[in-house]
C-alpha positions in Angstrom: -3.9 -61.4 -118.7 -0.3 -62.4 -119.6 -0.4 -65.4 -117.2 -3.6 -66.6 -118.9 -2.0 -66.3 -122.3 1.1 -68.3 -121.1 -1.3 -71.0 -119.7 -2.6 -71.5 -123.2 0.8 -71.4 -124.9 2.5 -73.7 -122.5 -0.3 -76.3 -122.1 1.2 -79.8 -122.1 0.1 -82.4 -124.6 -2.9 -84.3 -123.3 -4.2 -81.2 -121.4 -7.7 -80.0 -122.4 -6.1 -76.6 -123.2 -3.9 -78.3 -125.8 -6.8 -80.1 -127.5 -8.7 -78.0 -130.1 -9.8 -80.6 -132.6 -13.4 -80.6 -131.3 -13.7 -76.8 -130.9 -17.0 -75.6 -132.5 -17.0 -71.8 -131.7 -14.2 -69.3 -131.2 -15.1 -65.7 -129.9 -12.5 -62.9 -130.0 -13.6 -59.7 -128.2 -12.0 -56.2 -128.0 -9.6 -57.1 -130.9 -8.5 -53.5 -131.4 -7.5 -53.3 -127.7 -5.3 -56.3 -127.9 -3.5 -54.9 -130.9 -2.9 -51.5 -129.2 -1.6 -53.0 -126.0 0.8 -55.4 -127.7 -0.9 -58.6 -126.8 -1.4 -59.7 -130.4 2.0 -61.4 -130.8 1.0 -63.9 -128.1 -2.6 -64.0 -129.2 -1.5 -64.8 -132.8 0.3 -67.9 -131.7 -2.9 -69.1 -129.8 -5.2 -68.4 -132.8 -2.8 -70.1 -135.2 -2.6 -73.1 -133.0 -6.4 -73.3 -132.7 -6.9 -72.9 -136.5 -4.3 -75.6 -137.2 -5.9 -78.2 -134.8 -9.6 -77.4 -135.3 -11.9 -78.5 -138.2 -12.0 -75.3 -140.2 -15.3 -76.3 -141.9 -17.0 -76.7 -138.6 -15.3 -74.0 -136.6 -17.3 -70.8 -136.3 -15.2 -67.7 -135.5 -16.9 -64.5 -134.1 -15.0 -61.3 -133.7 -16.5 -58.3 -131.8 -15.3 -54.7 -131.4 -17.0 -51.4 -130.8 -14.1 -49.5 -132.5 -12.5 -51.2 -135.5 -9.4 -49.0 -135.5 -5.7 -49.8 -135.0 -4.2 -46.7 -133.4 -0.8 -48.5 -132.8 0.2 -51.1 -135.2 2.6 -53.6 -133.7 5.8 -55.1 -135.3 5.7 -52.9 -138.4 7.9 -50.2 -139.8 7.2 -46.5 -139.1 6.0 -46.0 -142.6 3.4 -48.8 -142.2 2.3 -47.3 -138.9 1.5 -44.0 -140.7 -0.3 -45.9 -143.4 -2.3 -47.9 -140.8 -3.7 -44.6 -139.4 -5.1 -43.7 -142.8 -6.8 -47.1 -143.5 -10.4 -46.9 -144.6 -13.2 -48.8 -142.8 -13.1 -51.5 -145.4 -9.3 -51.9 -145.1 -9.5 -52.0 -141.3 -12.0 -54.9 -141.5 -9.9 -56.7 -144.1 -6.9 -56.4 -141.8 -9.0 -57.7 -138.9 -10.1 -60.7 -140.9 -6.5 -61.5 -141.7 -5.3 -61.1 -138.1 -8.0 -63.3 -136.6 -7.9 -66.0 -139.2 -11.5 -65.7 -140.6 -12.3 -67.3 -143.8 -11.3 -65.1 -146.7 -14.4 -65.6 -148.8 -17.0 -67.0 -146.4 -17.1 -64.4 -143.7 -20.0 -62.0 -142.9 -19.5 -58.5 -141.6 -22.4 -57.0 -139.5 -21.7 -53.4 -138.9 -24.0 -51.7 -136.3 -21.8 -48.7 -135.8 -23.6 -45.3 -136.0 -22.0 -42.5 -138.0 -21.4 -40.7 -134.7 -19.8 -43.7 -133.1 -21.8 -43.7 -129.9 -25.0 -45.6 -128.8 -28.4 -44.3 -130.0 -29.7 -44.0 -126.5 -26.7 -42.0 -125.2 -27.3 -38.4 -124.4 -24.1 -36.3 -124.6 -23.3 -32.9 -123.2 -20.4 -30.8 -122.0 -19.6 -28.3 -119.2 -17.0 -25.5 -119.9 -14.7 -24.9 -116.9 -12.3 -22.0 -116.5 -9.9 -23.7 -114.1 -9.3 -26.8 -112.0 -11.5 -25.6 -109.1 -14.4 -24.9 -111.5 -13.9 -28.4 -112.9 -13.9 -30.0 -109.4 -17.0 -27.9 -108.5 -18.9 -28.9 -111.7 -18.2 -32.6 -110.9 -19.4 -32.3 -107.3 -22.4 -30.3 -108.5 -23.4 -33.1 -110.8 -22.9 -35.8 -108.2 -25.1 -33.9 -105.6 -27.7 -32.5 -108.0 -28.3 -35.7 -109.9 -27.7 -38.8 -107.7 -27.3 -42.1 -109.4 -24.7 -44.7 -110.2 -22.0 -42.7 -111.8 -18.6 -43.4 -113.3 -16.0 -40.6 -113.4 -13.1 -41.2 -115.8 -9.7 -39.7 -115.6 -6.5 -40.1 -117.7 -4.0 -41.0 -115.0 -3.6 -42.8 -111.7 -2.4 -39.5 -110.0 -5.6 -37.7 -111.1 -7.7 -40.6 -109.8 -6.0 -40.5 -106.4 -6.3 -36.7 -106.1 -9.9 -36.7 -107.0 -10.6 -39.5 -104.6 -8.9 -37.6 -101.8 -10.9 -34.4 -102.5 -14.3 -36.2 -102.7 -13.6 -38.0 -99.5 -12.8 -34.7 -97.8 -16.2 -33.3 -98.6 -18.1 -36.4 -97.4 -18.6 -38.1 -100.8 -17.4 -41.7 -100.5 -16.3 -42.9 -104.0 -14.8 -46.1 -105.0 -11.6 -46.0 -107.0 -10.2 -48.3 -109.8 -6.9 -48.1 -111.6 -4.1 -50.3 -112.9 -1.8 -50.0 -109.8 -4.4 -51.7 -107.6 -4.3 -55.4 -106.9 -6.9 -57.4 -108.6 -8.7 -58.4 -105.4 -9.2 -54.7 -104.4 -10.4 -53.9 -107.9 -13.1 -56.6 -107.8 -14.1 -55.6 -104.3 -14.6 -52.0 -105.4 -16.6 -53.1 -108.5 -18.9 -55.2 -106.3 -19.5 -52.3 -103.9 -20.2 -50.0 -106.9 -22.7 -52.4 -108.5 -24.5 -52.9 -105.2 -25.4 -49.3 -104.6 -27.8 -47.2 -106.7 -26.0 -43.9 -105.8 -22.4 -45.1 -105.9 -19.5 -43.1 -107.5 -16.6 -44.9 -109.1 -13.4 -42.9 -110.1 -11.6 -44.9 -112.7 -8.8 -44.8 -115.3 -9.3 -46.3 -118.7 -8.7 -49.7 -117.2 -12.4 -49.7 -116.6 -13.4 -48.3 -120.0 -13.9 -51.7 -121.6 -15.1 -55.1 -120.6 -17.4 -54.0 -117.7 -21.1 -54.7 -118.0 -22.5 -53.2 -114.8 -26.3 -52.8 -114.9 -27.9 -49.5 -114.3 -25.0 -47.0 -114.7 -26.8 -43.7 -115.1 -24.0 -41.2 -115.8 -20.5 -41.3 -117.2 -18.5 -38.1 -116.5 -15.2 -37.5 -118.4 -13.4 -35.5 -115.8 -10.5 -35.4 -118.2 -11.1 -35.3 -121.9 -9.8 -38.6 -123.5 -7.1 -38.1 -126.1 -8.6 -40.6 -128.5 -12.0 -41.0 -129.9 -12.0 -44.7 -129.3 -11.5 -44.2 -125.6 -14.4 -41.8 -125.4 -16.7 -44.3 -127.2 -15.7 -47.1 -124.8 -15.9 -45.0 -121.7 -19.4 -43.7 -122.7 -20.4 -47.3 -123.6 -20.5 -48.1 -119.8 -23.9 -46.4 -119.8 -26.9 -46.4 -122.3 -26.6 -50.2 -122.6 -29.3 -52.5 -124.0 -31.5 -49.7 -125.2 -31.6 -47.9 -121.8 -31.0 -44.2 -121.6 -27.7 -42.9 -120.3 -25.9 -39.6 -120.0 -22.3 -38.7 -120.6 -20.8 -35.3 -119.7 -17.4 -34.0 -120.8 -15.7 -31.4 -118.5 -13.7 -29.1 -120.8 -11.1 -26.7 -119.4 -8.7 -24.5 -121.4 -5.9 -27.2 -121.3 -8.1 -29.9 -122.8 -9.9 -27.7 -125.3 -7.7 -29.0 -128.2 -8.5 -32.6 -127.3 -12.2 -31.8 -127.1 -12.2 -30.2 -130.6 -10.3 -33.3 -131.9 -12.9 -35.5 -130.2 -15.8 -33.7 -131.9 -14.1 -33.9 -135.3 -13.4 -37.7 -134.8 -17.1 -38.3 -133.9 -18.2 -36.5 -137.1 -19.9 -33.7 -135.1 -20.6 -30.6 -137.1 -21.4 -28.7 -133.9 -20.3 -28.7 -130.2 -21.9 -31.0 -127.7 -24.9 -29.3 -125.9 -23.9 -27.4 -122.7 -25.3 -29.1 -119.6 -27.3 -26.6 -117.6 -26.2 -25.4 -114.1 -29.8 -24.7 -113.0 -29.4 -24.1 -109.3 -26.8 -21.4 -108.6 -27.1 -21.5 -104.7 -26.0 -25.1 -104.7 -23.1 -24.4 -107.0 -21.9 -21.5 -104.8 -22.1 -23.6 -101.6 -20.2 -26.5 -103.3 -17.5 -24.2 -104.7 -16.6 -23.1 -101.1 -16.2 -26.7 -100.0 -14.3 -27.8 -103.1 -11.9 -24.8 -102.9 -11.0 -25.7 -99.2 -10.6 -29.4 -100.0 -8.4 -28.6 -103.0 -6.1 -26.3 -101.0 -5.8 -28.9 -98.2 -4.9 -31.6 -100.7 -2.3 -29.4 -102.3 -0.7 -28.6 -99.0 -0.6 -32.3 -97.9 0.9 -33.3 -101.2 3.7 -30.7 -100.9 4.4 -31.8 -97.3 4.5 -35.4 -98.4 6.9 -34.6 -101.2 9.3 -32.7 -98.9 9.2 -35.6 -96.3 9.9 -38.1 -99.0 12.8 -36.1 -100.2 14.2 -35.9 -96.6 13.7 -39.6 -96.1 15.6 -40.4 -99.3 18.5 -38.1 -98.4 18.7 -39.5 -94.8 18.7 -43.0 -96.1 21.4 -42.3 -98.7 23.6 -40.5 -96.1 23.1 -43.4 -93.6 24.0 -46.1 -96.2 27.1 -44.1 -97.2 28.0 -43.5 -93.5 28.1 -39.7 -94.1 27.2 -36.9 -91.7 25.2 -33.8 -92.6 27.3 -30.7 -93.2 26.2 -27.4 -91.8 24.7 -26.2 -95.0 22.5 -29.3 -95.4 21.5 -29.0 -91.7 20.3 -25.5 -92.3 18.4 -26.6 -95.4 16.7 -29.3 -93.5 15.8 -26.9 -90.7 14.3 -24.5 -93.3 12.3 -27.3 -94.8 11.0 -28.4 -91.5 9.8 -24.9 -90.7 8.1 -24.8 -94.1 6.4 -28.1 -93.4 5.3 -26.9 -90.0 3.8 -23.8 -91.5 2.0 -25.9 -94.2 0.6 -28.2 -91.5 -0.6 -25.3 -89.5 -2.4 -23.8 -92.5 -3.8 -27.1 -93.4 -5.4 -27.5 -90.0 -6.9 -24.0 -90.3 -8.4 -25.0 -93.6 -9.7 -28.3 -92.3 -11.4 -26.4 -89.5 -13.1 -24.1 -92.0 -14.1 -27.1 -94.1 -15.7 -28.9 -91.1 -17.7 -25.7 -90.5 -18.9 -25.7 -94.1 -19.8 -29.4 -94.0 -21.8 -28.9 -90.8 -24.4 -26.9 -92.7 -26.7 -28.7 -95.2 -26.4 -27.9 -98.9 -29.3 -26.0 -100.4 -32.0 -28.2 -101.9 -32.8 -27.7 -105.5 -36.6 -27.7 -105.0 -36.3 -24.9 -102.4 -38.1 -26.9 -99.7 -35.4 -26.0 -97.1 -36.3 -22.3 -97.5 -40.1 -22.7 -97.3 -41.8 -21.2 -94.2 -45.4 -22.5 -94.1 -47.7 -24.4 -91.7 -49.8 -25.9 -94.5 -48.9 -27.7 -97.7 -50.9 -26.0 -100.5 -51.5 -27.1 -104.1 -49.1 -24.3 -105.2 -46.3 -25.7 -103.0 -46.8 -29.2 -104.3 -46.8 -28.0 -107.9 -43.6 -26.0 -107.2 -41.8 -29.0 -105.7 -42.9 -31.3 -108.6 -41.7 -28.7 -111.2 -38.0 -29.2 -110.2 -36.6 -32.2 -112.1 -34.0 -34.5 -110.6 -33.3 -36.5 -113.8 -30.3 -35.2 -115.5 -31.3 -36.2 -119.0 -34.8 -34.7 -118.6 -33.4 -31.5 -117.3 -30.9 -31.3 -120.2 -33.6 -32.1 -122.8 -35.9 -29.5 -121.3 -33.0 -26.9 -121.5 -32.4 -27.8 -125.1 -36.1 -27.4 -125.9 -36.3 -24.1 -124.0 -33.2 -22.9 -125.9 -34.8 -23.9 -129.3 -38.0 -22.2 -128.3 -36.1 -19.0 -127.3 -34.2 -19.0 -130.5 -37.4 -19.5 -132.5 -39.1 -16.6 -130.7 -36.0 -14.5 -131.0 -35.9 -15.2 -134.8 -39.6 -14.4 -135.0 -39.1 -11.2 -133.0 -36.1 -10.3 -135.2 -38.2 -11.0 -138.3 -41.1 -8.9 -137.0 -38.7 -6.1 -136.1 -37.2 -6.3 -139.6 -40.7 -6.3 -141.2 -41.8 -3.3 -139.0 -38.5 -1.5 -139.9 -39.1 -2.2 -143.6 -42.7 -1.0 -143.4 -41.6 2.1 -141.6 -38.9 2.7 -144.1 -41.4 2.3 -147.0 -43.8 4.6 -145.2 -41.2 7.2 -144.7 -40.1 6.8 -148.3 -43.7 7.3 -149.5 -44.0 10.4 -147.3 -40.8 11.8 -148.8 -42.2 11.2 -152.3 -45.5 12.9 -151.4 -43.7 15.9 -150.0 -41.5 16.1 -153.1 -44.6 15.9 -155.3 -46.3 18.5 -153.3 -43.3 20.9 -153.6 -43.2 20.3 -157.3 -46.9 21.0 -157.6 -46.6 24.2 -155.6 -43.6 25.3 -157.7 -45.7 24.7 -160.9 -48.5 26.7 -159.5 -46.2 29.6 -158.5 -44.7 29.5 -162.0 -48.1 29.5 -163.6 -49.3 32.3 -161.4 -46.3 34.4 -162.3 -46.9 33.8 -166.0 -50.5 34.9 -165.7 -49.4 38.1 -163.9 -47.0 39.0 -166.7 -49.8 38.5 -169.3 -52.1 40.8 -167.4 -49.4 43.5 -167.2 -49.0 43.4 -171.0 
């Protein structure tokens, strides 16, 4: 990106990159991203140069952005940064107009942003996870239960590498994309991802914008984004051009605060719907594999860290022409024993994992457990009843929950009515008993009065 900007800035006179007088249309995309990343100082020079050379009356400037917010204002005082965070939507647009050189009084603003920020065809959900193993299990469950072209977003390169290693260990072959990869490898992985209908791409936020890959079915936020804008752009990789798409946020205790902040920023009065785990046998089988793969990854990471520490110390000692003292030699020997023990344990776990992987996973339609010679209408109906579309399954679960709540409210109301009727009935009985006692008391009193009169 920076090299491309320098190409424009350092274009020699006579070069087509230095001639802007005949420019008819200028398009600036992802403006807020350029401001956040600090590219705007160079971009400002280019835009100023274009507006100085071009015919302003004939030049049409188009500015696009899905999130017109400036999270990090560049080259301003701290007080102005704080004020920038509190800008209204109108103020943000006015600032954008000034930064991009639009005509002050002849511009048009077309705002297609929904109140909730995300696309109208996007279906959103969450899965609550108690710990890291549960989160890994939920991810693998989604990938197995609902195949399709899926992007999995993480917040860091280390998280992407860890997840890539674990998925590879359980025979899922994902692509990976992050900022520390060379451009050629990034493009190769994107091509592979776009070619397969059931591909998985693990990516950092370097892939959250600017990618228009057709037919992405699911976006999974393995780690909750810390900004609303990032969530909107990540989720925008699916549900494009009026097609349906699903985005699922995996929420663990550590990310709960960011999830609550996300809901508030999206103007959500309620939590996202919980995505259903509708086939427990598959979840249990996957959890065993994920736990083993996670333990193997942890052991290998610790071994690698110890070996890297040893290599650094040996290199430093060799360059300084120093010999190990007895204490350091014992430390090294102890570390080597620890590494050997971890390698031994890792091999045991790998053997257990291979055993688990040799057995097929349970099928969600139950066809692997059927024992029958003939296919009946009942079996066909049963197989068709199991949905394999994640959005349809979620919507059905939401409808079932609404129906259950409606019936529950109706049952509660009926119980309350019956309780009230019973209470009224008991109250009436008590009144009747009291009236009867009073009537009998009057009769006794009257009888006693008559008896006294007769005695006289």
